[in-house]
Structure formats: C-alpha cells, structure tokens
N, CA, C and O of each residue as an XYZ file, in Angstrom:
896
protein
N     -22.033     12.299     21.026
C     -21.914     11.374     19.976
C     -21.443     11.978     18.781
O     -22.297     12.704     18.274
N     -20.559     11.931     18.271
C     -19.755     12.547     16.774
C     -21.018     13.066     16.148
O     -22.053     12.430     16.346
N     -21.044     14.172     15.403
C     -22.157     14.845     14.558
C     -21.954     14.070     13.197
O     -20.847     13.726     12.782
N     -22.873     13.891     12.699
C     -23.503     12.965     11.162
C     -23.911     13.925     10.364
O     -24.615     14.920     10.536
N     -23.114     13.273      9.066
C     -23.647     14.117      8.020
C     -24.928     13.850      7.174
O     -25.271     12.737      6.773
N     -25.510     14.881      6.982
C     -26.867     14.492      6.091
C     -26.948     13.534      4.903
O     -26.146     13.626      3.973
N     -27.675     12.843      4.924
C     -28.074     11.950      3.244
C     -28.943     12.424      2.450
O     -30.022     12.887      2.820
N     -28.564     12.356      1.308
C     -29.136     12.823      0.255
C     -30.514     12.011     -0.096
O     -30.489     10.823     -0.417
N     -31.453     12.609     -0.020
C     -32.869     11.575     -0.352
C     -32.980     11.086     -1.110
O     -33.989     10.384     -1.048
N     -32.166     10.957     -2.455
C     -32.407     10.027     -3.417
C     -31.862      8.881     -3.059
O     -32.117      7.888     -3.740
N     -30.894      8.764     -1.779
C     -30.494      7.121     -1.400
C     -31.209      6.436     -0.859
O     -32.103      6.932     -0.173
N     -31.070      5.076     -0.975
C     -31.920      4.379      0.300
C     -32.272      4.393      1.248
O     -31.899      3.374      1.829
N     -33.216      5.411      2.238
C     -32.524      5.674      3.604
C     -32.123      5.088      4.702
O     -31.381      5.425      5.625
N     -32.926      3.869      4.376
C     -32.235      2.979      5.438
C     -31.058      2.436      5.156
O     -30.066      2.728      5.823
N     -31.024      1.808      4.409
C     -29.287      1.011      4.176
C     -28.220      2.053      4.454
O     -27.177      1.811      5.061
N     -28.643      3.491      3.849
C     -27.551      3.904      3.843
C     -27.475      4.651      5.298
O     -26.330      4.845      5.707
N     -28.660      5.139      6.214
C     -28.625      5.182      7.547
C     -27.610      3.886      8.265
O     -26.585      3.993      8.939
N     -28.149      3.008      7.941
C     -27.442      1.179      8.441
C     -25.569      1.134      7.756
O     -24.739      0.406      8.300
N     -25.270      1.884      6.742
C     -23.943      2.087      6.413
C     -23.239      2.470      7.349
O     -22.336      1.840      7.898
N     -23.745      3.878      7.655
C     -23.032      5.090      7.946
C     -22.624      5.089      9.515
O     -21.521      5.286     10.026
N     -24.066      4.760     10.200
C     -24.106      4.066     11.375
C     -23.016      2.500     11.816
O     -22.329      2.260     12.808
N     -23.192      1.999     11.023
C     -22.104      0.416     10.730
C     -20.531      1.209     11.032
O     -19.791      1.068     12.006
N     -20.351      2.091      9.788
C     -19.334      2.719     10.166
C     -18.789      3.492     10.972
O     -17.590      3.567     11.242
N     -19.469      3.965     11.296
C     -19.252      4.987     12.509
C     -18.979      4.152     14.031
O     -18.314      4.649     14.940
N     -19.659      2.740     14.101
C     -19.449      2.309     14.924
C     -17.717      1.225     14.777
O     -17.043      0.642     15.626
N     -17.575      1.398     13.302
C     -16.304      0.257     13.065
C     -15.262      1.192     13.533
O     -14.398      0.868     14.348
N     -15.393      2.688     12.845
C     -14.316      3.391     13.089
C     -14.065      4.167     14.929
O     -13.226      4.919     15.425
N     -15.130      3.560     15.366
C     -14.830      4.243     16.860
C     -15.329      5.171     17.504
O     -15.320      5.443     18.705
N     -16.128      6.033     15.911
C     -16.725      7.136     16.416
C     -18.341      6.937     17.272
O     -18.768      7.870     17.951
N     -18.854      6.089     17.181
C     -19.691      6.003     18.088
C     -19.349      4.484     18.978
O     -19.422      3.354     18.495
N     -19.057      4.755     20.049
C     -17.999      4.348     21.267
C     -19.144      2.858     21.643
O     -20.305      3.037     21.275
N     -18.969      2.062     22.039
C     -19.670      0.741     23.162
C     -20.237      1.159     23.712
O     -19.644      2.104     24.231
N     -21.417      1.074     24.101
C     -22.677      2.221     25.063
C     -23.190      3.438     25.079
O     -23.687      4.127     25.970
N     -22.953      3.624     23.736
C     -23.703      4.708     23.569
C     -25.027      4.747     23.060
O     -25.407      3.972     22.183
N     -25.647      5.497     23.504
C     -27.386      5.640     23.038
C     -27.354      6.088     22.053
O     -26.662      7.026     21.659
N     -28.392      5.239     21.310
C     -28.706      5.890     19.694
C     -30.345      6.147     19.657
O     -31.148      5.227     19.499
N     -30.621      7.176     19.782
C     -31.518      8.211     19.932
C     -31.922      8.445     18.779
O     -31.421      9.316     18.069
N     -33.359      7.330     18.261
C     -33.871      7.350     17.072
C     -33.817      9.276     16.560
O     -33.252      9.786     15.592
N     -34.518      9.830     17.496
C     -34.682     11.958     16.478
C     -33.901     12.201     16.720
O     -33.824     13.063     15.844
N     -32.405     12.338     17.536
C     -31.358     12.559     17.586
C     -30.570     12.576     15.892
O     -30.383     13.501     15.101
N     -30.312     11.389     15.842
C     -29.974     10.541     14.649
C     -30.774     11.413     13.236
O     -30.226     12.286     12.562
N     -32.014     10.951     13.071
C     -32.831     11.404     12.201
C     -32.761     13.152     11.414
O     -32.866     13.687     10.311
N     -32.443     13.597     13.272
C     -31.980     14.951     12.591
C     -30.937     15.620     11.788
O     -30.764     16.474     10.918
N     -30.138     14.493     12.803
C     -28.419     14.755     12.303
C     -28.406     14.366     10.530
O     -28.004     15.123      9.647
N     -28.856     13.250     10.382
C     -28.813     12.735      8.892
C     -30.146     13.582      7.909
O     -30.179     13.618      6.679
N     -31.397     14.352      9.075
C     -32.087     14.823      7.633
C     -32.905     14.026      6.935
O     -33.210     14.109      5.745
N     -33.346     13.008      7.988
C     -34.515     11.994      7.556
C     -35.381     11.996      8.564
O     -35.305     12.735      9.545
N     -36.341     11.061      8.328
C     -37.448     10.620      9.526
C     -37.185      9.787      9.764
O     -36.620      8.960      9.049
N     -37.694      9.630     11.551
C     -37.374      8.334     11.900
C     -37.635      7.226     11.229
O     -36.530      6.693     11.136
N     -38.313      6.630     10.769
C     -38.702      5.144     10.106
C     -37.642      4.816      9.829
O     -37.250      3.980     10.644
N     -36.736      5.089      8.884
C     -35.923      4.430      8.067
C     -34.841      4.212      9.089
O     -34.339      3.095      9.209
N     -34.274      5.716     10.186
C     -33.254      5.244     11.518
C     -33.845      4.263     12.129
O     -33.052      3.345     12.340
N     -35.235      3.997     12.624
C     -35.510      3.171     13.364
C     -35.172      1.696     12.733
O     -34.612      0.824     13.397
N     -35.661      1.489     11.094
C     -34.843      0.353     10.476
C     -34.016      0.446     10.528
O     -33.756     -0.469     11.308
N     -32.711      1.094     10.204
C     -31.421      1.025     10.156
C     -30.637     -0.083     11.391
O     -29.990     -1.130     11.354
N     -31.090      0.766     12.333
C     -30.902      0.401     14.161
C     -31.347     -0.758     14.249
O     -30.746     -1.385     15.121
N     -32.519     -1.624     13.492
C     -32.740     -3.059     13.714
C     -32.219     -3.924     13.067
O     -32.360     -5.084     13.454
N     -31.418     -3.637     11.825
C     -30.710     -3.933     10.841
C     -29.823     -4.067     12.294
O     -30.065     -5.054     12.989
N     -29.073     -3.348     12.635
C     -27.904     -3.177     13.253
C     -27.882     -4.426     14.756
O     -26.979     -5.084     15.271
N     -29.244     -4.291     15.015
C     -29.110     -5.310     16.014
C     -29.432     -6.694     15.863
O     -29.469     -7.394     16.875
N     -29.750     -7.353     14.361
C     -29.695     -8.434     13.867
C     -27.998     -8.321     13.755
O     -27.289     -9.022     14.477
N     -27.596     -7.648     13.063
C     -25.928     -7.831     13.044
C     -25.161     -8.277     13.864
O     -24.087     -8.792     13.553
N     -25.811     -8.088     15.698
C     -25.094     -7.783     16.712
C     -24.149     -6.340     17.234
O     -23.589     -6.208     18.322
N     -24.170     -5.726     16.526
C     -23.633     -4.665     16.865
C     -23.887     -3.441     17.501
O     -23.098     -2.557     17.834
N     -25.840     -3.570     17.690
C     -26.383     -2.973     18.525
C     -27.410     -4.069     19.115
O     -28.049     -5.016     18.657
N     -27.189     -3.276     20.721
C     -28.610     -4.319     21.556
C     -29.088     -3.132     21.931
O     -28.731     -1.961     22.065
N     -30.429     -4.134     22.108
C     -31.686     -3.054     22.735
C     -32.386     -3.789     24.097
O     -32.729     -4.930     24.405
N     -32.393     -2.346     24.772
C     -32.587     -2.840     26.165
C     -34.217     -2.426     26.879
O     -34.401     -1.211     26.808
N     -35.178     -3.043     27.411
C     -36.845     -2.894     27.502
C     -36.719     -1.555     28.065
O     -36.055     -1.339     29.080
N     -36.927     -1.256     27.852
C     -37.589      1.006     28.497
C     -36.599      1.992     28.440
O     -36.611      3.164     28.815
N     -35.230      0.902     27.584
C     -33.915      1.789     27.948
C     -33.789      2.119     26.318
O     -33.604      3.295     26.005
N     -33.879      1.162     25.330
C     -33.390      1.856     23.715
C     -32.330      1.316     23.853
O     -31.861      0.781     24.858
N     -31.680      1.500     22.291
C     -31.021      1.370     21.795
C     -29.452      1.595     21.860
O     -29.199      2.700     21.381
N     -28.032      0.772     22.389
C     -26.898      1.158     22.629
C     -25.659      0.349     21.771
O     -25.534     -0.854     22.001
N     -25.014      0.806     21.077
C     -23.898     -0.052     20.431
C     -23.501     -1.311     21.454
O     -23.648     -1.490     22.663
N     -23.235     -1.670     20.953
C     -23.007     -3.275     21.503
C     -21.692     -3.019     22.439
O     -20.636     -2.536     22.031
N     -21.922     -3.369     23.557
C     -20.013     -3.427     24.296
C     -20.069     -4.891     24.556
O     -20.976     -5.591     25.007
N     -18.521     -5.250     24.040
C     -17.927     -6.666     23.659
C     -17.345     -7.344     25.173
O     -16.170     -7.141     25.479
N     -17.928     -7.869     25.763
C     -17.412     -8.808     26.561
C     -16.038     -9.905     26.399
O     -16.201    -10.682     25.457
N     -14.931    -10.064     27.036
C     -13.332    -10.976     26.788
C     -14.579    -12.369     26.030
O     -14.617    -12.644     24.831
N     -15.463    -13.033     27.120
C     -16.220    -14.075     26.851
C     -16.680    -14.412     25.347
O     -16.640    -15.508     24.787
N     -17.119    -13.204     24.851
C     -18.293    -12.801     23.690
C     -17.024    -13.280     22.716
O     -16.844    -14.341     22.119
N     -16.177    -12.004     22.805
C     -14.910    -12.115     21.683
C     -14.299    -13.253     21.552
O     -14.019    -13.766     20.468
N     -14.079    -13.670     22.536
C     -13.967    -15.907     22.765
C     -14.852    -16.272     21.799
O     -14.360    -16.563     20.709
N     -16.044    -16.332     21.922
C     -16.676    -17.120     21.417
C     -17.050    -16.925     19.611
O     -17.089    -17.789     18.736
N     -17.302    -15.339     19.523
C     -17.010    -15.235     18.303
C     -16.068    -15.569     17.408
O     -16.216    -15.939     16.243
N     -14.772    -15.361     18.232
C     -13.854    -16.171     17.440
C     -13.559    -17.318     17.138
O     -12.890    -17.581     16.139
N     -13.981    -18.135     17.901
C     -13.855    -19.755     17.709
C     -14.961    -19.736     16.812
O     -14.507    -20.155     15.747
N     -16.190    -19.470     16.670
C     -16.546    -19.805     15.779
C     -16.488    -18.721     14.214
O     -17.444    -18.999     13.489
N     -15.847    -17.935     13.798
C     -15.109    -17.887     12.629
C     -13.895    -18.719     12.377
O     -13.525    -19.288     11.350
N     -13.447    -18.661     13.389
C     -12.123    -19.893     13.361
C     -12.726    -20.883     12.043
O     -12.329    -20.860     10.878
N     -13.722    -21.675     12.592
C     -14.251    -22.997     12.078
C     -15.183    -22.690     10.738
O     -15.218    -23.516      9.826
N     -16.002    -21.343     10.668
C     -15.796    -20.994      9.605
C     -15.098    -20.302      8.190
O     -15.556    -20.335      7.048
N     -14.386    -19.946      8.463
C     -13.058    -19.329      7.804
C     -12.573    -20.429      6.998
O     -12.506    -20.456      5.769
N     -12.132    -21.636      8.092
C     -11.749    -22.726      7.638
C     -12.490    -23.711      6.553
O     -11.885    -24.533      5.864
N     -13.693    -23.517      6.527
C     -14.991    -23.960      5.876
C     -14.580    -23.238      4.453
O     -14.690    -23.758      3.343
N     -13.962    -21.600      4.814
C     -14.406    -21.018      3.238
C     -13.277    -21.366      2.781
O     -13.301    -21.354      1.550
N     -12.052    -21.746      3.306
C     -10.681    -22.167      2.031
C     -11.252    -23.643      1.666
O     -11.324    -23.947      0.475
N     -11.589    -24.405      2.489
C     -12.316    -26.000      1.820
C     -13.154    -25.612      0.803
O     -13.290    -26.474     -0.065
N     -13.729    -24.637      0.644
C     -14.628    -24.350     -0.505
C     -14.127    -23.571     -2.044
O     -14.225    -23.804     -3.249
N     -13.460    -22.367     -1.015
C     -12.440    -21.633     -1.940
C     -11.327    -22.342     -3.154
O     -11.102    -22.024     -4.321
N     -10.805    -23.380     -2.317
C      -9.935    -23.649     -3.083
C     -10.499    -24.938     -4.311
O      -9.822    -25.358     -5.250
N     -11.325    -25.186     -4.097
C     -12.111    -25.835     -5.484
C     -12.416    -24.836     -6.525
O     -12.692    -25.310     -7.628
N     -12.425    -23.323     -6.384
C     -12.554    -22.584     -7.373
C     -10.983    -22.040     -7.538
O     -10.851    -21.055     -8.264
N     -10.185    -22.411     -7.131
C      -9.086    -21.633     -7.152
C      -8.516    -21.064     -8.780
O      -8.795    -21.596     -9.855
N      -7.737    -19.956     -8.583
C      -7.433    -20.117     -9.950
C      -6.063    -19.131    -10.121
O      -5.941    -18.419     -9.124
N      -5.040    -18.919    -11.096
C      -3.952    -18.117    -10.767
C      -4.853    -16.824    -11.230
O      -4.001    -15.940    -11.323
N      -5.740    -16.414    -11.469
C      -5.802    -15.287    -11.375
C      -6.821    -14.690     -9.929
O      -7.259    -13.543     -9.838
N      -6.945    -15.359     -9.311
C      -7.482    -15.083     -7.932
C      -5.977    -14.553     -7.222
O      -5.652    -13.512     -6.652
N      -5.318    -15.705     -7.533
C      -3.615    -15.514     -6.596
C      -3.289    -14.390     -6.717
O      -3.054    -13.739     -5.699
N      -3.149    -13.695     -8.231
C      -2.707    -12.892     -8.800
C      -3.219    -11.327     -8.454
O      -2.559    -10.289     -8.503
N      -5.074    -11.584     -7.971
C      -5.748    -10.808     -7.628
C      -5.240    -10.622     -5.759
O      -5.176     -9.451     -5.382
N      -4.975    -11.498     -4.907
C      -4.751    -11.684     -3.849
C      -3.596    -11.073     -3.730
O      -3.391    -10.525     -2.647
N      -2.509    -10.991     -4.813
C      -0.860    -10.575     -4.344
C      -1.434     -8.842     -4.950
O      -0.843     -7.961     -4.325
N      -2.178     -8.434     -5.735
C      -2.130     -7.297     -5.398
C      -2.306     -6.629     -4.511
O      -1.539     -5.758     -4.101
N      -3.540     -6.989     -3.991
C      -3.909     -6.429     -2.632
C      -2.748     -6.172     -1.354
O      -2.500     -5.274     -0.550
N      -2.289     -7.331     -1.641
C      -1.491     -7.216     -0.439
C       0.036     -6.404     -0.802
O       0.942     -6.099     -0.027
N      -0.066     -6.225     -2.078
C       1.308     -5.284     -2.384
C       0.666     -3.906     -2.369
O       1.483     -2.997     -2.514
N      -0.542     -3.553     -2.233
C      -1.255     -2.127     -1.928
C      -1.299     -1.894     -0.362
O      -1.254     -0.792      0.184
N      -1.434     -3.635      0.525
C      -0.956     -3.526      1.898
C       0.010     -3.309      2.200
O       0.102     -3.010      3.391
N       1.020     -3.310      1.567
C       2.302     -2.777      1.958
C       2.771     -1.197      1.397
O       3.593     -0.389      1.827
N       1.858     -1.179      0.259
C       2.401      0.372      0.025
C       1.485      1.168      1.160
O       1.871      2.317      1.372
N       0.415      0.760      1.865
C      -0.868      1.391      2.863
C       0.355      1.452      4.220
O       0.748      2.504      4.724
N       0.694      0.408      4.525
C       1.501      0.064      5.740
C       2.708      0.997      5.645
O       3.024      1.495      6.725
N       3.663      1.441      4.295
C       4.925      2.319      4.316
C       4.487      3.995      4.392
O       5.224      4.949      4.643
N       3.124      3.986      4.105
C       2.132      5.198      3.908
C       2.021      5.819      5.683
O       2.112      6.902      6.261
N       1.838      4.754      5.948
C       1.668      4.620      7.611
C      -0.712      5.107      7.113
O      -1.505      5.776      7.776
N      -0.871      4.538      6.098
C      -2.670      5.071      5.920
C      -3.072      3.699      6.587
O      -3.120      2.779      5.771
N      -3.341      3.391      7.752
C      -4.172      2.317      8.485
C      -5.419      2.006      7.641
O      -5.599      0.899      7.133
N      -6.268      3.034      7.516
C      -7.449      3.069      6.904
C      -7.496      2.258      5.657
O      -8.329      1.353      5.601
N      -6.871      2.429      4.866
C      -6.667      2.176      3.432
C      -6.328      0.931      3.760
O      -7.004      0.187      3.049
N      -5.518      0.207      4.583
C      -4.814     -1.040      5.049
C      -5.857     -2.039      5.584
O      -6.130     -3.195      5.265
N      -6.317     -1.240      6.456
C      -8.072     -2.116      6.922
C      -9.000     -2.439      5.955
O      -9.298     -3.631      5.878
N      -9.674     -1.447      4.986
C     -10.274     -1.700      4.174
C      -9.562     -2.881      2.904
O     -10.342     -3.718      2.452
N      -8.332     -2.878      2.477
C      -7.974     -4.113      1.881
C      -7.587     -5.588      2.406
O      -7.508     -6.607      1.719
N      -7.349     -5.443      3.878
C      -7.772     -6.640      4.688
C      -8.807     -7.105      4.245
O      -9.017     -8.176      3.675
N      -9.556     -6.173      4.547
C     -11.033     -6.809      4.639
C     -11.599     -7.198      3.162
O     -12.266     -8.213      2.962
N     -11.272     -6.329      2.233
C     -11.147     -6.912      0.320
C     -10.694     -8.449      0.553
O     -11.443     -9.392      0.298
N      -9.424     -8.591      1.049
C      -8.899     -9.642      0.790
C      -9.814    -11.021      1.156
O     -10.111    -11.910      0.358
N     -10.123    -10.959      2.383
C     -10.343    -11.798      3.188
C     -12.076    -12.134      2.218
O     -12.525    -13.266      2.037
N     -12.692    -10.955      1.788
C     -14.143    -10.839      0.723
C     -13.816    -11.704     -0.206
O     -14.782    -12.402     -0.513
N     -12.799    -11.963     -0.815
C     -12.273    -12.493     -2.267
C     -12.660    -13.687     -1.388
O     -13.786    -14.136     -1.599
N     -12.007    -14.211     -0.549
C     -12.097    -15.821     -0.596
C     -13.305    -16.290      0.059
O     -13.294    -17.511      0.217
N     -14.776    -15.457      0.667
C     -15.642    -15.653      1.026
C     -16.591    -15.935     -0.454
O     -17.212    -16.985     -0.621
N     -16.572    -14.745     -1.519
C     -16.802    -14.860     -2.404
C     -16.503    -16.198     -3.528
O     -17.400    -16.798     -4.119
N     -15.251    -16.443     -3.631
C     -14.808    -17.753     -4.073
C     -14.977    -19.060     -3.625
O     -14.619    -20.115     -4.148
N     -15.813    -18.761     -2.167
C     -16.270    -20.460     -1.433
C     -17.539    -20.299     -2.161
O     -18.099    -21.380     -1.975
N     -18.518    -19.376     -3.077
C     -19.665    -19.762     -3.343
C     -20.565    -20.350     -2.753
O     -21.270    -21.223     -3.259
N     -20.661    -19.840     -1.349
C     -21.867    -20.582     -0.295
C     -22.141    -19.880      0.157
O     -21.446    -19.508      1.102
N     -23.544    -19.061     -0.225
C     -23.935    -17.648     -0.107
C     -24.279    -17.407      1.356
O     -24.347    -16.265      1.811
N     -24.548    -18.766      2.268
C     -25.275    -18.616      3.922
C     -24.142    -18.405      4.506
O     -23.970    -17.519      5.343
N     -23.127    -19.337      4.047
C     -21.577    -19.547      4.752
C     -20.949    -18.026      5.009
O     -20.298    -17.616      5.971
N     -21.471    -17.193      3.546
C     -20.907    -15.345      3.370
C     -21.530    -14.610      4.261
O     -21.050    -13.736      4.983
N     -22.693    -15.015      4.187
C     -23.812    -14.126      4.620
C     -23.172    -14.364      6.605
O     -23.036    -13.532      7.502
N     -23.023    -15.319      6.583
C     -22.728    -15.634      8.514
C     -21.536    -14.578      9.260
O     -21.479    -13.638     10.054
N     -20.382    -15.706      8.151
C     -19.000    -15.174      8.278
C     -18.513    -13.369      7.959
O     -17.752    -12.595      8.541
N     -18.964    -13.311      7.342
C     -19.274    -11.879      7.074
C     -19.940    -11.111      8.238
O     -19.286    -10.304      8.900
N     -21.137    -11.342      8.465
C     -21.538    -10.742     10.052
C     -20.608    -11.183     11.097
O     -20.130    -10.184     11.634
N     -20.461    -11.534     11.262
C     -18.943    -11.911     12.300
C     -18.118    -11.267     12.598
O     -17.970    -10.870     13.754
N     -17.232    -10.941     11.488
C     -16.222    -10.122     11.200
C     -17.077     -8.749     11.137
O     -16.347     -7.811     11.455
N     -18.504     -8.301     10.801
C     -18.865     -6.820     11.016
C     -19.054     -6.743     12.538
O     -18.954     -5.644     13.083
N     -19.307     -7.780     13.214
C     -19.221     -7.527     14.551
C     -17.963     -7.362     15.399
O     -18.165     -7.028     16.567
N     -16.868     -7.515     15.064
C     -15.632     -7.043     15.768
C     -14.802     -6.351     14.988
O     -13.644     -6.105     15.326
N     -15.521     -5.833     13.451
C     -14.250     -4.803     13.079
C     -13.821     -4.246     13.419
O     -12.639     -4.028     13.156
N     -14.581     -3.569     14.328
C     -14.070     -2.114     14.955
C     -13.192     -2.240     16.455
O     -12.538     -1.363     17.021
N     -13.418     -3.545     16.831
C     -12.028     -3.687     17.587
C     -10.941     -4.152     16.699
O      -9.866     -4.077     17.295
N     -10.820     -4.619     15.459
C      -9.804     -5.312     14.727
C      -9.254     -3.489     14.122
O      -8.035     -3.329     14.182
N      -9.982     -2.385     13.654
C      -9.253     -1.439     13.582
C      -8.353     -0.549     14.895
O      -7.319      0.117     14.948
N      -9.301     -0.940     15.748
C      -8.271     -0.074     17.290
C      -7.089     -0.619     17.310
O      -5.988     -0.081     17.189
N      -7.453     -2.043     17.518
C      -6.023     -3.096     17.401
C      -5.032     -2.722     16.360
O      -3.829     -2.620     16.600
N      -5.638     -2.497     15.053
C      -4.269     -2.555     14.183
C      -3.857     -0.824     14.827
O      -2.735     -0.531     15.241
N      -4.715     -0.118     14.792
C      -4.098      1.432     14.842
C      -3.081      1.337     15.818
O      -2.202      2.186     15.672
N      -2.904      0.416     16.951
C      -1.376      0.973     17.431
C      -0.515      0.052     17.492
O       0.313     -0.070     18.395
N      -0.702     -0.977     16.125
C       0.630     -1.912     15.861
C       1.606     -1.217     15.603
O       1.398     -0.104     15.121
N       2.987     -1.669     15.851
C       3.957     -0.476     15.346
C       4.393     -0.679     13.799
O       3.825     -1.588     13.192
N       5.248      0.012     13.193
C       5.732     -0.205     11.827
C       5.971     -1.754     11.703
O       5.491     -2.371     10.752
N       6.574     -2.256     12.489
C       7.218     -3.247     12.390
C       6.128     -4.892     12.343
O       6.042     -5.857     11.584
N       5.476     -4.455     13.596
C       3.986     -5.268     13.277
C       3.295     -5.081     12.434
O       2.542     -5.955     12.006
N       3.354     -3.935     11.980
C       2.037     -3.891     11.067
C       2.376     -4.945      9.360
O       1.656     -5.640      8.644
N       4.284     -4.414      9.318
C       4.683     -5.021      8.063
C       4.377     -6.441      8.188
O       3.832     -7.060      7.275
N       4.806     -7.119      9.605
C       4.241     -8.389      9.608
C       2.771     -8.808      9.953
O       2.780     -9.915     10.491
N       2.163     -8.557      9.889
C       0.674     -8.546      9.390
C       0.153     -8.016      8.321
O      -1.055     -7.876      8.126
N       1.170     -7.648      7.471
C       0.704     -7.788      5.560
C       1.424     -8.961      5.104
O       0.936     -9.713      4.261
N       2.963     -9.214      5.805
C       3.029    -10.549      5.269
C       2.685    -11.478      5.728
O       3.127    -12.583      5.412
N       1.759    -11.269      6.642
C       0.726    -13.127      7.157
C       0.109    -13.169      6.027
O      -0.031    -14.352      5.716
N      -0.540    -12.146      4.888
C      -1.394    -12.562      3.909
C      -1.084    -12.654      3.068
O      -1.885    -12.833      2.150
N       0.780    -12.569      2.752
C       1.107    -13.073      1.753
C       1.575    -14.526      1.850
O       1.983    -15.135      0.862
N       1.506    -15.032      3.005
C       1.757    -16.050      3.486
C       0.449    -17.251      3.459
O       0.395    -18.472      3.312
N      -0.267    -16.446      3.627
C      -1.723    -17.603      3.455
C      -1.993    -17.533      2.130
O      -2.704    -18.465      1.753
N      -1.635    -16.650      1.166
C      -1.429    -16.565     -0.313
C      -0.792    -18.094     -0.795
O      -1.240    -19.027     -1.461
N       0.233    -17.879     -0.232
C       1.521    -19.078     -0.666
C       0.840    -20.226     -0.159
O       0.972    -21.113     -1.002
N       0.120    -20.666      0.896
C      -0.104    -21.681      1.053
C      -1.092    -22.462      0.242
O      -1.036    -23.606     -0.210
N      -2.649    -20.889      0.138
C      -3.399    -21.260     -0.690
C      -2.938    -21.671     -2.279
O      -3.729    -22.271     -3.008
N      -1.741    -21.332     -2.682
C      -1.604    -20.859     -3.908
C      -0.819    -22.865     -3.798
O      -0.342    -23.228     -4.873
N      -0.758    -23.665     -2.926
C      -0.187    -24.717     -3.245
C      -1.054    -25.971     -3.190
O      -0.615    -27.121     -3.155
N      -2.208    -25.649     -3.187
C      -3.690    -26.380     -3.173
C      -3.902    -27.142     -2.229
O      -4.964    -27.759     -2.305
N      -3.092    -27.388     -1.098
C      -3.246    -28.300      0.189
C      -4.466    -28.070      0.893
O      -4.595    -26.918      1.307
N      -5.377    -28.850      1.132
C      -6.349    -28.293      1.695
C      -6.247    -28.334      3.244
O      -6.670    -27.433      3.968
N      -5.828    -29.119      3.546
C      -5.721    -29.208      5.255
C      -4.816    -28.130      5.960
O      -4.881    -27.627      7.081
N      -3.889    -27.941      4.832
C      -2.648    -26.767      5.515
C      -3.101    -25.278      5.624
O      -2.926    -24.329      6.389
N      -4.042    -25.667      4.007
C      -4.880    -24.020      4.266
C      -5.737    -23.779      5.296
O      -6.111    -22.767      5.888
N      -5.961    -24.947      5.371
C      -7.207    -24.828      6.433
C      -6.396    -24.587      7.864
O      -7.256    -24.534      8.743
N      -5.858    -24.520      8.096
C      -4.614    -24.584      9.177
C      -3.748    -23.214      9.316
O      -3.368    -22.548     10.279
N      -3.617    -23.105      7.921
C      -2.896    -21.495      7.484
C      -3.932    -20.544      7.833
O      -3.449    -19.531      8.339
N      -5.010    -20.531      7.748
C      -6.323    -19.651      8.117
C      -6.800    -19.542      9.147
O      -7.289    -18.462      9.479
N      -6.811    -20.842     10.143
C      -7.064    -20.548     11.543
C      -6.108    -19.737     12.063
O      -6.473    -18.607     12.388
N      -4.714    -20.110     12.254
C      -3.794    -19.164     12.331
C      -3.592    -17.775     12.487
O      -3.066    -17.169     13.421
N      -4.203    -17.263     11.186
C      -4.332    -15.902     10.407
C      -5.386    -15.715     11.427
O      -4.723    -15.723     12.465
N      -6.375    -15.585     11.699
C      -7.322    -15.506     12.700
C      -7.218    -15.125     13.595
O      -7.530    -14.005     14.002
N      -6.599    -16.255     14.286
C      -6.404    -16.311     15.699
C      -5.202    -15.285     15.748
O      -5.762    -14.433     16.436
N      -3.967    -14.773     15.509
C      -3.052    -14.029     15.608
C      -4.225    -12.714     15.624
O      -3.959    -11.888     16.498
N      -5.030    -12.508     15.091
C      -5.831    -11.060     15.509
C      -6.632    -11.304     16.363
O      -7.069    -10.274     16.878
N      -7.117    -12.390     16.840
C      -7.881    -12.149     18.292
C      -6.963    -12.029     18.781
O      -6.982    -10.965     19.399
N      -5.790    -12.693     18.925
C      -4.294    -12.442     19.947
C      -4.112    -10.653     20.054
O      -3.896    -10.039     21.099
N      -4.241    -10.147     18.897
C      -4.273     -8.353     18.279
C      -5.157     -7.726     19.503
O      -4.924     -6.748     20.213
N      -6.389     -8.750     19.495
C      -7.238     -7.654     20.210
C      -7.548     -8.119     21.379
O      -8.458     -7.527     21.960
N      -7.086     -8.959     21.871
C      -7.033     -9.711     23.587
C      -6.260     -8.631     24.258
O      -6.662     -7.893     25.159
N      -4.841     -8.649     23.567
C      -3.518     -8.172     24.008
C      -4.383     -6.342     24.307
O      -4.502     -5.787     25.399
N      -4.769     -5.897     23.169
C      -5.460     -4.266     23.177
C      -6.258     -3.920     24.300
O      -6.106     -2.955     25.050
N      -7.102     -4.785     24.337
C      -8.358     -4.599     25.109
C      -8.590     -5.988     26.213
O      -9.445     -6.862     26.357
N      -7.093     -5.546     26.965
C      -7.186     -6.262     28.021
C      -7.736     -5.928     29.233
O      -7.490     -6.617     30.223
N      -8.603     -4.756     29.303
C      -9.448     -4.694     30.046
C     -10.893     -5.351     30.309
O     -11.687     -5.444     31.245
N     -10.807     -5.708     29.129
C     -12.532     -6.870     28.869
C     -12.696     -7.263     30.294
O     -11.816     -7.357     31.150
N     -13.868     -7.458     30.392
C     -13.929     -8.624     31.523
C     -14.040     -9.718     31.419
O     -14.063    -10.434     32.420
C-alpha cells in the first residue's frame, strides 16, 4: 500500500481520512483487494484508530470497501456483473436527473457547462488526464445540483464514486483522438440540453453514460 501523508489535527479527522482513502482508491493507489489495516492507516495519517474506523465504515456504506467477518476491510473488487448492475441503475438515475434539471435550465448554466468543456479541451491538449477527470466530474455534478433533488443527488453521486477508479484508469489509456471524442461528447450533451427536448436529452445522457460503461468493460475485459 502506498504511503499516506499525515493529516493536520485541525481537520475533521474522520471526514479527512475518508476523503483521502476515497481518492487513493479512485486514483488506483489502493488497488482492489487491498487490506485496510486500521493501525497502519492511523500511523501513516498520525491519527488515532477511531477516525480511521469511522472513515472505513463510510467507505463501506458507499460500496468502495467491503468488510469480511474475521478478516477485516478490503478495497472492493468489482465483477463485470456488478459493474453492469451499477451502470443499469446509473443510466436510469441520470435520465431522471436530466428530466429535473431541464426544469431549472438557464443560459447561465449552459455557459458554465460550455466553459467546463472548453477547459476539458485544454486539459486534453495538454495531456492532463487528472484535470480532465476532475472537470468531467464537475460537469455531471452541476447537472445533479440543477435537479434540486437531494436524494437523487445522493444516490447518483454515490454510484459514480463506486466506479470512479475504473473511469480514471479506462480514460488514462485513451488515445489523443479518443480523448478528444470523449470531450466533444460532453459538448454534444450540452447542445442537446440547450434545445430543451426532455426525451431527447434523456436519451442523450443515457448514450453518454453507456459510452463510459463500454470504455470500462473494454479496459477491464479480465473482469469475471
């Protein structure tokens, strides 16, 4: 397991431990199947074991970590069936997000999303995949927030967190041409949303999400 940076004691310890572990999982520093030992993590973060225990439970609740009786907590390893199930639910939820979001659509939102797409183009041109991933996440978060549906936001963001590591690694191996196509897919989605046709927008976001699913399945073809 990669060494972890100590945490400042002024921070909310359990939230910060959870955030850092979540990011380490997402970025692939904590691989699927990694045993999360409370004492080791506490020593590296220079905190007590209690905030680590609370943080690990949060990740268990999010589906990023599993706990096995008498064995401890491990970074969750997805099967292809589980990945398919997550995406089938996410497609349905993202269609619902778009339905609610269009009720609150404005020119300012369109401008904000197009600004993000332009920054994604710049990141792709510079080969900055991490920045591109973060901008992609922000793009979808804006749509979630626009839905103004708190429970929907909670569920759909949790599902994306579960597969974000897979998205990161699958995107990291895209060719420059494929990366540009991925960016322009976001511009296409904005263009459809601007037209205000709810059913067409729902179909467009479904296609967008399923494209991501296919990228992951292609990259992780070894999944059982």
